[in-house]
C-alpha positions as CSV (number, residue, x, y, z in Angstrom):
1,M,-37.9,-170.6,-157.1
2,S,-41.0,-170.6,-154.9
3,T,-41.8,-167.2,-153.5
4,S,-44.3,-165.6,-151.2
5,K,-44.6,-162.6,-153.6
6,H,-47.7,-162.4,-155.8
7,L,-45.6,-163.3,-158.9
8,L,-47.2,-164.9,-162.0
9,T,-46.6,-168.6,-162.6
10,S,-44.9,-170.0,-165.6
11,V,-48.2,-171.1,-167.1
12,Q,-49.5,-167.5,-166.7
13,V,-46.5,-166.0,-168.4
14,A,-46.7,-168.6,-171.2
15,R,-50.3,-167.5,-171.7
16,F,-49.1,-163.9,-171.8
17,V,-46.5,-164.9,-174.5
18,A,-49.3,-166.6,-176.5
19,Q,-52.2,-164.1,-176.0
20,G,-50.4,-160.8,-175.4
21,F,-52.1,-159.9,-172.1
22,V,-52.7,-160.7,-168.5
23,R,-56.0,-159.7,-166.9
24,L,-56.6,-159.0,-163.2
25,D,-60.3,-158.6,-162.7
26,G,-61.5,-156.5,-159.8
27,A,-58.0,-156.3,-158.3
28,V,-58.2,-152.7,-157.0
29,P,-60.3,-151.8,-153.9
30,Q,-63.3,-149.5,-154.3
31,E,-61.8,-146.8,-152.2
32,I,-58.9,-146.4,-154.7
33,N,-61.3,-146.7,-157.7
34,E,-63.4,-143.8,-156.4
35,R,-60.4,-141.5,-155.9
36,A,-59.0,-142.5,-159.3
37,V,-62.2,-141.4,-161.1
38,A,-62.0,-138.0,-159.5
39,T,-58.3,-137.7,-160.3
40,L,-58.7,-138.8,-163.9
41,D,-61.4,-136.2,-164.5
42,E,-59.0,-133.5,-163.3
43,G,-56.0,-135.0,-165.2
44,L,-52.5,-136.0,-164.2
45,P,-49.2,-134.2,-164.7
46,Q,-46.8,-135.6,-167.3
47,V,-44.0,-137.9,-166.2
48,P,-40.7,-137.4,-168.1
49,Y,-39.6,-140.4,-170.2
50,G,-37.2,-142.6,-168.3
51,T,-38.3,-141.6,-164.8
52,P,-37.9,-144.6,-162.4
53,L,-41.3,-145.9,-161.5
54,S,-40.4,-145.6,-157.8
55,E,-40.0,-141.8,-158.2
56,A,-42.8,-141.1,-160.7
57,F,-45.8,-140.7,-158.5
58,A,-46.3,-139.0,-155.1
59,P,-47.6,-141.3,-152.3
60,D,-51.0,-139.5,-152.3
61,V,-51.6,-140.1,-156.0
62,F,-53.8,-143.1,-156.7
63,V,-51.3,-144.5,-159.2
64,H,-48.8,-145.0,-156.3
65,E,-51.3,-147.1,-154.4
66,L,-52.5,-149.0,-157.5
67,L,-48.9,-150.1,-158.2
68,A,-48.3,-151.0,-154.6
69,L,-51.1,-153.6,-154.5
70,P,-49.4,-157.0,-154.2
71,V,-51.3,-158.6,-157.1
72,V,-50.5,-155.7,-159.4
73,A,-46.9,-155.3,-158.2
74,G,-46.3,-159.0,-158.6
75,A,-47.6,-159.1,-162.1
76,V,-45.6,-156.1,-163.2
77,E,-42.4,-157.6,-161.6
78,S,-43.0,-160.9,-163.3
79,L,-43.1,-159.3,-166.8
80,V,-40.6,-156.3,-166.6
81,G,-38.8,-156.9,-163.4
82,S,-38.0,-154.6,-160.5
83,G,-37.2,-151.0,-161.0
84,P,-38.9,-150.3,-164.4
85,T,-39.0,-146.8,-165.8
86,V,-42.0,-144.9,-167.1
87,D,-42.2,-144.6,-170.9
88,H,-45.4,-142.5,-170.8
89,H,-48.8,-142.4,-169.2
90,A,-52.2,-141.1,-170.4
91,V,-55.7,-140.6,-169.3
92,H,-58.4,-141.8,-171.7
93,V,-61.9,-140.6,-171.2
94,R,-64.7,-141.6,-173.6
95,R,-67.5,-139.1,-173.5
96,P,-71.2,-140.1,-173.4
97,H,-72.6,-141.0,-176.9
98,E,-69.3,-140.1,-178.4
99,G,-70.3,-141.6,-181.7
100,H,-67.0,-142.9,-183.0
101,A,-64.3,-145.4,-182.1
102,Q,-60.5,-145.6,-182.6
103,D,-59.0,-147.4,-185.6
104,L,-57.5,-150.7,-184.8
105,H,-53.8,-150.1,-184.2
106,A,-50.7,-151.0,-182.2
107,D,-48.8,-148.5,-180.2
108,A,-45.3,-147.4,-181.2
109,I,-44.6,-150.5,-183.2
110,I,-41.3,-149.1,-184.4
111,D,-40.2,-151.2,-181.4
112,V,-39.6,-154.6,-183.0
113,R,-37.5,-156.3,-180.3
114,P,-38.1,-160.1,-180.7
115,D,-36.6,-161.0,-177.3
116,A,-37.9,-158.3,-175.0
117,F,-41.0,-156.1,-174.5
118,D,-42.6,-153.2,-172.7
119,I,-45.9,-153.6,-170.9
120,Q,-48.9,-151.3,-171.1
121,L,-50.9,-151.3,-167.9
122,M,-54.6,-150.4,-168.5
123,Y,-56.7,-149.7,-165.4
124,Y,-60.5,-149.4,-165.4
125,P,-61.7,-147.8,-162.1
126,H,-65.3,-148.4,-162.7
127,E,-67.4,-151.2,-164.3
128,V,-67.2,-151.3,-168.1
129,T,-70.3,-152.7,-169.8
130,A,-70.6,-153.7,-173.4
131,A,-72.6,-150.5,-174.2
132,M,-69.7,-148.4,-172.7
133,G,-67.5,-149.6,-175.5
134,G,-64.5,-151.0,-173.7
135,T,-61.1,-151.7,-175.2
136,L,-61.1,-154.0,-178.1
137,S,-58.0,-156.2,-178.5
138,V,-57.0,-159.1,-180.7
139,P,-55.5,-162.0,-178.7
140,G,-52.3,-163.4,-180.3
141,S,-51.6,-160.3,-182.4
142,H,-48.7,-158.9,-180.5
143,L,-45.9,-160.7,-182.3
144,R,-47.2,-160.0,-185.8
145,R,-45.5,-156.7,-186.6
146,I,-47.5,-153.9,-188.1
147,N,-46.9,-150.1,-188.2
148,E,-49.4,-148.4,-185.9
149,T,-52.6,-147.9,-187.9
150,D,-51.7,-150.0,-190.9
151,I,-54.6,-152.3,-189.9
152,G,-57.0,-149.4,-189.2
153,R,-59.2,-150.4,-192.2
154,V,-59.9,-153.7,-190.5
155,Q,-63.3,-153.5,-188.6
156,N,-63.6,-157.0,-187.0
157,L,-61.5,-160.1,-186.6
158,R,-62.7,-163.5,-185.4
159,G,-61.8,-164.0,-181.8
160,Q,-61.3,-160.4,-180.9
161,T,-62.3,-159.4,-177.4
162,R,-64.3,-156.3,-176.4
163,L,-63.5,-155.7,-172.8
164,T,-66.3,-155.7,-170.2
165,C,-65.1,-155.9,-166.6
166,P,-65.9,-155.1,-163.0
167,A,-64.6,-152.0,-161.3
168,G,-60.9,-152.1,-160.4
169,T,-59.7,-154.3,-163.3
170,V,-56.1,-154.1,-164.5
171,V,-54.9,-155.5,-167.8
172,L,-51.2,-155.8,-168.6
173,L,-50.5,-155.9,-172.4
174,H,-47.5,-156.6,-174.5
175,H,-46.6,-153.4,-176.3
176,G,-47.4,-154.8,-179.7
177,I,-50.9,-156.0,-179.3
178,W,-53.6,-154.8,-181.7
179,H,-56.3,-152.8,-180.0
180,S,-58.7,-149.9,-180.2
181,G,-61.0,-147.9,-177.9
182,R,-64.6,-148.5,-178.9
183,R,-67.4,-145.9,-178.9
184,N,-69.4,-145.2,-175.7
185,D,-73.1,-145.5,-176.3
186,T,-74.2,-144.7,-172.7
187,A,-74.9,-141.5,-170.8
188,H,-71.9,-142.1,-168.6
189,R,-68.2,-141.2,-169.0
190,R,-65.9,-144.1,-169.4
191,H,-62.4,-143.8,-167.8
192,M,-59.2,-145.7,-168.5
193,Y,-55.7,-145.0,-167.3
194,K,-52.7,-146.2,-169.3
195,L,-49.1,-146.6,-168.1
196,R,-46.3,-147.9,-170.3
197,L,-43.3,-149.4,-168.5
198,N,-39.8,-150.1,-169.8
199,P,-37.7,-152.9,-168.2
200,T,-34.3,-152.0,-166.8
201,V,-33.2,-155.6,-166.1
202,P,-32.9,-158.6,-168.3
203,Q,-36.4,-160.2,-168.7
204,V,-35.2,-163.7,-167.7
205,R,-37.1,-165.9,-165.2
206,L,-38.6,-162.9,-163.4
207,W,-41.7,-164.9,-162.3
208,D,-42.3,-167.9,-160.0
209,T,-40.6,-170.7,-162.0
210,S,-41.6,-173.6,-159.8
211,D,-43.9,-174.8,-162.6
212,L,-41.5,-174.1,-165.4
213,H,-41.7,-177.7,-166.7
214,D,-45.4,-178.1,-166.4
215,P,-46.8,-179.6,-169.6
216,A,-49.4,-176.8,-169.5
217,V,-46.6,-174.3,-170.5
218,A,-46.2,-175.9,-173.9
219,A,-50.0,-176.2,-174.3
220,E,-50.4,-172.4,-173.7
221,L,-47.6,-171.6,-176.2
222,S,-49.3,-173.8,-178.8
223,A,-52.7,-172.1,-178.5
224,G,-54.4,-171.0,-181.8
225,F,-56.8,-168.1,-182.3
226,P,-59.7,-168.0,-184.8
227,W,-58.3,-165.2,-186.9
228,Y,-55.0,-167.0,-187.7
229,E,-54.5,-168.3,-191.2
230,Q,-53.6,-172.0,-191.3
231,A,-50.1,-171.6,-192.5
232,T,-49.1,-168.3,-190.9
233,A,-50.3,-169.6,-187.5
234,R,-47.2,-171.8,-187.5
235,L,-45.0,-168.6,-187.6
236,E,-46.9,-167.3,-184.6
237,T,-45.9,-170.4,-182.7
238,Y,-42.4,-170.1,-183.9
239,N,-42.1,-166.5,-182.7
240,R,-43.5,-167.5,-179.3
241,I,-40.9,-170.2,-178.9
242,L,-38.2,-167.7,-179.6
243,L,-39.6,-165.3,-177.0
244,W,-40.0,-168.1,-174.5
245,R,-36.4,-169.2,-175.0
246,A,-35.3,-165.6,-174.4
247,L,-37.4,-165.2,-171.2
248,T,-36.3,-168.5,-169.7
249,G,-32.7,-168.5,-170.9
250,D,-33.3,-172.0,-172.3
251,D,-32.1,-172.1,-176.0
252,Q,-33.2,-175.7,-176.3
253,F,-36.9,-175.3,-175.5
254,D,-39.2,-176.2,-178.3
255,V,-42.7,-177.2,-179.2
256,E,-43.0,-180.0,-181.8
257,H,-39.5,-179.1,-183.1
258,W,-40.7,-176.0,-184.8
259,V,-37.5,-174.0,-184.1
260,T,-35.1,-176.9,-183.8
261,R,-35.6,-178.0,-187.4
262,V,-35.2,-174.5,-188.7
263,T,-32.0,-173.7,-186.7
264,N,-30.4,-177.1,-187.3
265,R,-26.8,-176.5,-188.4
266,P,-24.7,-179.7,-188.0
267,T,-21.0,-178.9,-187.5
268,Q,-19.6,-182.4,-187.8
269,R,-19.9,-185.1,-190.4
270,S,-21.4,-188.3,-189.3
271,R,-18.9,-191.2,-189.2
272,A,-19.5,-193.8,-192.0
């Protein structure tokens, strides 16, 4: 399925399945960024749970324009399909020299669907420098189930990323990724807008699948991360394969027979 839409490729979606996020640096024009900062300082009205995304924001609200950008719209459609609903949204502002950071956590992890997911869109309307804190996240953590702040006592993990980015950056995260907002050590306010979206269609082959059989797909799904334990890392690969099977509708897909050998249930005796 080749398409003129700005859909993600199979390799990009496989990277999302392995890492737990897609990053779109500088995707939003400066004019929208400037209006977004002013709006976020004022605050946004709540959107009731389950509101169709197409009805959630008035045309003159920056969120409407943000989501209409082809690169953002295409990435959202690739992950949750057309017509998602709003779970919730929130404005996060880190004050100058705030002096503390969030505990490492996952959001609403009572959701343990192994074959589907919500996405959390995080939008940064201005440049985020290292001193401004940024959002810390742990690549590859999203399929390891924890209960919200159960990991809050953990301060640092090898391979964690502390986001720095240009203005207008959008990051789309799997709902289960471990993350935290870091403290702001500058004299400037740091803004971030978060929007969680629920799919309303089966999350099967929603992206540009023209490269579905590219060897790079299996390579992405096999990626390791520095904080993984040697043995448990295999379970991460196993869980990614299960999710990829669900997303592609291909229950035969495997990487190095990890799932095949575990699910092998012969139903006939071999003839002597």
